[in-house]
C-alpha positions in Angstrom: 32.8 5.0 2.0 32.0 6.8 -1.4 31.0 5.0 -4.5 30.8 6.3 -8.1 28.0 5.4 -10.5 28.6 5.4 -14.6 25.6 6.6 -16.2 23.7 5.6 -19.2 23.4 1.7 -18.2 20.1 -0.8 -18.5 19.6 -3.5 -15.9 19.0 -7.3 -17.2 19.0 -10.0 -14.8 17.3 -12.3 -12.5 18.0 -11.7 -8.9 16.7 -12.3 -5.3 16.2 -9.7 -2.4 17.6 -9.9 1.4 14.9 -10.8 3.8 11.9 -8.4 4.5 13.4 -5.9 6.7 9.9 -5.5 8.7 9.0 -9.1 9.0 12.3 -10.3 10.3 12.3 -7.8 13.4 8.8 -9.2 14.1 9.4 -12.6 14.1 12.6 -12.7 16.2 11.0 -10.4 18.9 7.5 -12.4 18.8 9.8 -15.8 19.0 11.7 -13.6 22.3 8.0 -14.3 24.3 7.1 -17.6 22.8 7.4 -21.1 24.4 9.5 -23.4 22.4 11.9 -22.9 19.4 11.1 -20.5 16.5 13.3 -21.3 13.2 13.2 -18.1 10.9 14.7 -18.6 7.6 15.3 -15.7 5.3 16.0 -13.6 8.3 17.2 -10.0 6.8 21.3 -9.7 6.9 20.6 -5.5 7.5 22.4 -4.1 10.5 19.2 -3.1 11.9 17.9 -6.5 12.3 21.2 -7.8 13.8 20.7 -4.9 16.4 17.4 -6.3 17.1 18.9 -10.0 18.0 22.1 -8.2 20.0 19.0 -6.8 22.1 17.0 -9.9 22.6 20.4 -11.7 23.8 20.6 -8.9 26.3 17.1 -9.8 27.2 18.2 -13.1 28.3 17.6 -15.2 24.8 19.5 -17.7 23.5 19.8 -17.4 19.3 21.6 -19.8 17.0 22.2 -17.8 13.2 23.7 -19.2 10.4 23.8 -17.0 7.4 20.1 -15.9 7.0 18.4 -18.9 9.1 18.2 -18.0 12.7 16.8 -20.1 15.6 15.6 -18.6 18.5 14.5 -20.3 21.8 11.6 -18.7 23.4 11.9 -17.6 27.1 8.3 -17.3 27.4 5.9 -14.4 27.9 8.3 -12.9 30.8 11.8 -12.2 30.1 14.7 -11.5 32.5 17.3 -8.9 32.1 21.0 -9.8 31.6 21.9 -5.8 30.9 20.0 -2.8 31.6 21.4 -1.2 28.8 19.9 -2.0 25.2 21.5 -0.4 22.0 19.5 -0.4 19.0 21.9 1.5 16.4 20.0 2.9 13.9 16.9 1.2 13.8 13.5 2.5 15.3 11.6 -0.4 14.3 14.0 -2.1 17.5 13.1 1.1 20.1 9.5 1.0 19.4 8.5 -2.8 18.9 10.9 -4.1 21.9 9.3 -0.7 24.2 5.9 -2.9 23.8 7.2 -6.2 25.1 9.5 -4.3 27.7 6.3 -2.5 29.1 4.9 -5.5 30.8 7.8 -7.1 32.0 8.8 -6.9 36.0 12.1 -4.6 35.4 13.4 -1.3 34.3 15.6 -0.8 31.3 17.6 1.8 29.2 17.0 1.6 25.3 19.7 3.8 23.3 20.7 4.1 19.7 23.0 6.0 17.3 23.5 9.8 16.4 21.0 9.7 14.0 18.0 7.7 16.4 18.9 9.7 19.1 17.3 13.2 16.7 14.0 10.7 15.9 10.9 11.8 18.3 9.2 9.1 20.3 6.7 10.8 22.1 4.1 9.3 19.9 5.1 6.0 21.4 5.7 7.0 24.5 2.0 8.6 25.1 0.1 5.7 24.6 2.2 3.2 26.7 2.1 5.4 29.5 -1.5 5.5 29.1 -1.4 1.6 29.4 0.6 1.8 33.0 4.3 1.7 31.8 6.7 4.4 33.4 9.0 5.9 30.6 11.4 8.6 30.6 12.7 10.5 27.6 15.2 13.2 27.1 13.3 15.7 25.6 11.1 13.4 23.8 14.3 11.7 22.4 16.3 8.6 23.2 18.0 7.4 25.7 14.6 5.9 26.7 14.0 4.2 30.3 11.3 2.3 30.5 10.1 0.7 33.9 7.3 -2.0 33.3 4.6 -4.0 35.2 0.7 -4.4 35.5 -0.8 -2.5 32.4 -4.5 -1.8 31.7 -6.3 -2.2 28.6 -6.7 1.3 26.6 -9.1 2.0 23.5 -6.6 4.2 21.8 -7.3 6.5 18.7 -3.8 7.0 16.4 -3.4 10.5 15.1 -1.1 9.3 12.4 -0.8 5.9 10.7 2.3 4.3 12.2 3.2 0.7 11.7 5.6 0.6 14.5 3.4 2.6 16.8 0.8 0.2 16.6 2.8 -2.7 16.7 4.1 -1.5 20.2 0.7 -1.2 21.5 -0.3 -4.8 20.4 2.6 -6.2 21.5 2.4 -4.2 24.9 -2.0 -4.9 25.1 -0.6 -9.0 25.4 0.4 -7.8 28.8 -2.9 -6.0 29.6 -5.9 -6.6 32.1 -8.4 -7.1 29.3 -8.9 -6.4 25.5 -7.3 -3.1 24.1 -8.6 -1.3 20.9 -6.0 0.3 18.3 -7.2 2.6 15.7 -5.2 4.3 12.8 -6.5 6.9 10.8 -6.1 4.7 7.7 -4.6 1.3 7.7 -0.9 0.3 8.1 1.6 -2.3 7.2 -0.3 -5.4 9.3 3.0 -8.1 9.9 2.6 -7.7 13.3 -1.0 -8.7 13.0 -0.4 -11.8 10.9 2.7 -12.7 12.8 1.2 -12.9 16.3 -2.1 -14.7 15.2 0.5 -17.3 13.7 2.4 -17.6 17.2 -1.2 -18.0 18.6 -2.2 -14.7 19.9 -6.0 -13.7 20.0 -7.1 -10.5 17.9 -9.6 -9.4 15.7 -9.1 -6.6 13.1 -11.8 -4.6 11.1 -11.7 -1.8 8.9 -8.7 0.5 10.7 -8.9 -1.1 14.1 -7.6 -3.9 15.8 -8.2 -5.4 19.2 -5.2 -7.4 21.2 -6.3 -10.0 23.6 -3.9 -10.4 26.8 -2.3 -13.8 26.4 -0.8 -16.4 28.8 1.2 -18.1 26.1 2.4 -18.1 22.5 4.1 -21.1 20.5 7.2 -20.8 18.7 7.1 -21.7 15.1 8.7 -22.3 11.6 8.8 -19.1 9.4 9.6 -18.1 5.7 10.7 -14.8 5.5 10.0 -13.4 1.8 12.0 -10.9 -0.1 12.1 -7.4 0.8 9.7 -5.2 -1.6 11.7 -2.0 -0.2 14.6 -3.0 -1.5 12.9 -4.2 -5.0 11.7 -0.6 -5.5 15.2 0.2 -6.2 15.5 -2.6 -9.0 12.0 -1.8 -10.4 12.5 1.8 -10.7 16.2 1.1 -12.4 14.5 -0.7 -15.0 11.1 1.5 -15.6 13.3 4.3 -16.1 16.6 3.1 -17.8 16.1 2.2 -22.1 16.0 -1.4 -22.7 16.1 -3.0 -19.2 14.0 -5.8 -17.8 14.4 -7.3 -14.5 13.0 -10.3 -12.7 13.2 -10.0 -8.7 12.1 -13.8 -7.3 10.2 -14.1 -4.0 9.2 -10.8 -3.2 6.9 -10.0 -0.3 3.5 -8.7 -1.6 1.5 -7.8 1.3 -1.2 -5.4 0.4 -0.2 -3.1 3.2 3.2 -2.7 0.9 2.3 -2.5 -1.9 1.5 0.7 -2.8 4.9 1.7 -4.8 4.0 -1.2 -7.2 0.6 0.5 -7.2 2.0 4.0 -7.8 4.4 3.1 -10.4 1.8 1.0 -12.6 -0.4 4.7 -12.3 2.7 6.1 -13.7 2.3 4.0 -16.7 4.9 1.0 -15.6 5.0 -2.0 -17.2 5.2 -4.4 -14.0 3.7 -8.2 -14.0 3.5 -10.5 -10.9 3.9 -14.4 -11.2 3.8 -17.3 -9.4 2.1 -15.8 -6.2 1.9 -18.0 -3.0 1.8 -17.3 0.7 4.7 -18.3 3.1 3.9 -18.3 6.8 0.7 -16.3 6.0 2.4 -13.3 3.9 1.7 -13.1 0.4 4.9 -13.2 -2.2 5.6 -13.6 -6.0 7.8 -13.0 -8.6 8.0 -9.5 -10.1 9.1 -8.3 -13.7 9.5 -5.1 -14.8 10.6 -3.4 -17.9 11.6 0.1 -19.4 8.6 2.4 -19.3 7.8 5.7 -20.8 6.4 7.0 -17.2 3.7 9.8 -16.6 3.5 12.1 -13.2 0.9 11.2 -10.7 -0.4 12.6 -7.6 0.4 10.4 -4.6 -1.6 11.1 -0.7 -3.9 9.5 1.4 -4.3 6.1 2.5 -1.4 4.9 -0.3 1.0 6.6 1.7 1.6 4.4 4.7 1.8 1.6 2.2 4.7 3.2 0.2 6.5 5.9 2.9 9.7 3.9 2.8 10.3 3.9 -1.0 9.0 7.6 -1.6 12.9 8.5 -2.0 12.9 6.2 -5.2 9.6 7.1 -6.3 10.8 10.7 -6.5 13.7 9.3 -8.4 11.1 7.8 -11.1 9.0 10.7 -11.2 11.8 13.4 -11.9 12.3 11.5 -15.0 8.6 11.1 -15.7 6.2 13.4 -18.1 4.2 16.1 -16.3 4.2 16.8 -12.5 4.0 14.1 -9.8 2.6 15.4 -6.2 3.5 13.8 -3.1 1.2 15.0 -0.2 0.5 13.3 3.2 3.9 12.3 3.9 4.8 14.8 6.8 6.6 11.3 8.5 9.4 11.4 5.9 10.9 14.5 8.1 11.5 12.2 10.9 13.2 9.2 8.8 17.2 8.4 9.2 17.3 12.1 7.6 14.4 14.5 7.0 13.9 13.1 3.4 11.4 15.7 2.5 14.6 18.2 2.3 17.4 15.5 1.7 15.6 14.0 -1.3 14.5 17.5 -3.0 18.5 18.6 -1.7 20.5 15.6 -3.4 18.3 14.9 -6.6 18.5 18.9 -7.1 22.1 18.5 -7.5 21.8 16.0 -10.5 19.0 18.5 -12.2 15.8 17.2 -11.0 13.0 19.8 -10.5 11.8 19.4 -7.1 9.9 21.7 -4.8 9.5 20.9 -1.4 6.1 21.2 0.6 5.6 21.0 4.5 4.2 17.3 3.8 5.8 16.2 0.8 6.8 17.3 -2.8 6.4 18.7 -6.1 8.4 16.8 -9.0 8.3 18.3 -12.6 9.7 15.6 -14.6 13.0 16.7 -16.5 14.4 14.8 -19.8 17.9 14.0 -18.3 19.4 14.1 -15.1 23.1 14.5 -15.3 26.0 12.9 -12.8 26.8 14.9 -10.0 28.7 14.6 -6.4 25.7 13.9 -3.7 25.5 12.9 -0.3 23.4 9.7 1.1 23.3 12.0 4.7 23.9 8.3 6.0 20.1 7.4 5.0 20.2 3.7 3.6 17.3 4.9 1.1 18.1 7.8 0.3 22.0 6.4 -1.1 20.2 3.6 -2.8 17.8 5.7 -4.2 20.8 8.2 -5.2 22.3 4.8 -7.2 19.4 4.5 -9.4 19.1 8.1 -10.4 23.1 7.7 -11.5 21.8 4.9 -13.4 19.9 6.8 -15.6 21.8 10.1 -15.4 24.5 11.6 -18.1 28.0 11.1 -16.5 29.2 9.5 -13.3 27.6 9.8 -10.4 29.8 10.1 -6.8 27.9 9.4 -3.4 29.4 10.0 -0.6 28.8 8.3 2.8 27.5 5.0 0.9 27.9 2.3 3.5 24.9 3.2 5.1 23.2 1.0 2.6 24.3 -2.1 4.9 21.2 -1.0 7.4 19.0 -3.1 5.2 20.5 -4.1 2.1 24.5 -4.7 3.1 24.5 -6.5 -0.8 23.0 -3.6 -2.8 26.1 -2.5 -4.6 27.2 -5.9 -5.0 23.6 -6.7 -6.9 23.4 -3.7 -8.5 26.3 -4.0 -10.6 25.5 -8.2 -11.1 22.6 -6.7 -13.4 23.9 -3.4 -14.9 24.8 -3.5 -18.6 26.7 -0.6 -20.6 
């Protein structure tokens, strides 16, 4: 699917985002090993989260879904296997989090994915799970992954790179060990798993960059309200900031402090952003976000903020391309093993539109330009790059044609429709 974006547009409106993708995954996976019924309202309709539900059904779960409400009938800590092969599609979150639970089950299973997911390395997951006692085989460090669970032992593990997905897998596996496990990151990644486990009754303790998880005999089903996805909201915030005479209000967006790095970065660039109506839902902070046209300036992004905005770097690069001065993004080597090598693809595709971007091994150096121009660009089947290019197209001269735009369905199937609803010529 290819789309065309007309430039010189402004945006105005009041919109809501799909349910947070990260929280949706975690709520379903943890609900599967809880006793009783879990009701999830606001579940993401992205393909990644739907693939998680399919995998759970193949692990014996009964699941009812009507629009964005999901009901999961938990099986308790020990699942059964209806199929020996699970298909995760494009979802690295599904693979990593399910591997944590499967490490504690008394059966073997194979997890596979699409061609894009098969290119992504999994060794950072396999090493610590193997130290805990799981038996895992990979194809040269990549999918398909065969895992045989059983009796696990506690570990004290220090991660070399902050990764919420790997951390989450180890915390979930820690529910099945013979004692408390300590997981330490070099800097804090998103903590949705810790909050979700606590709400289901797990015992854990976080201090600084470390979390101690205790083995559990029982979790209890919950009612969960999933807030809007801040990673999806970031595209509309950026669009308002870089297009003239624009204003957008986005309702009920998740504002967990481990995810708001993109808000901090936009504000540091001079972005006019206001947050209101703060409230907690199922342990997660949410609120409404307003963003207005702004004169942006270049900044330096690196260190502890990177895990808090890693998924938003493609659209941050779009904003930086139209900012005054130079933006440096570093310490983001993880971008090379996302759905595409985002260091390379962001530089290449925005470069086609006139952006001045230099690649580094762990990031990008972006010199702001006065204008971008419409061009033929390609998403490389990367949903976040596709949506970032659409935002760039709004602020460009002429028309931008984006190839392979259908990949947006991974996280935000309604993105194009929502974008059109707020665009004003």
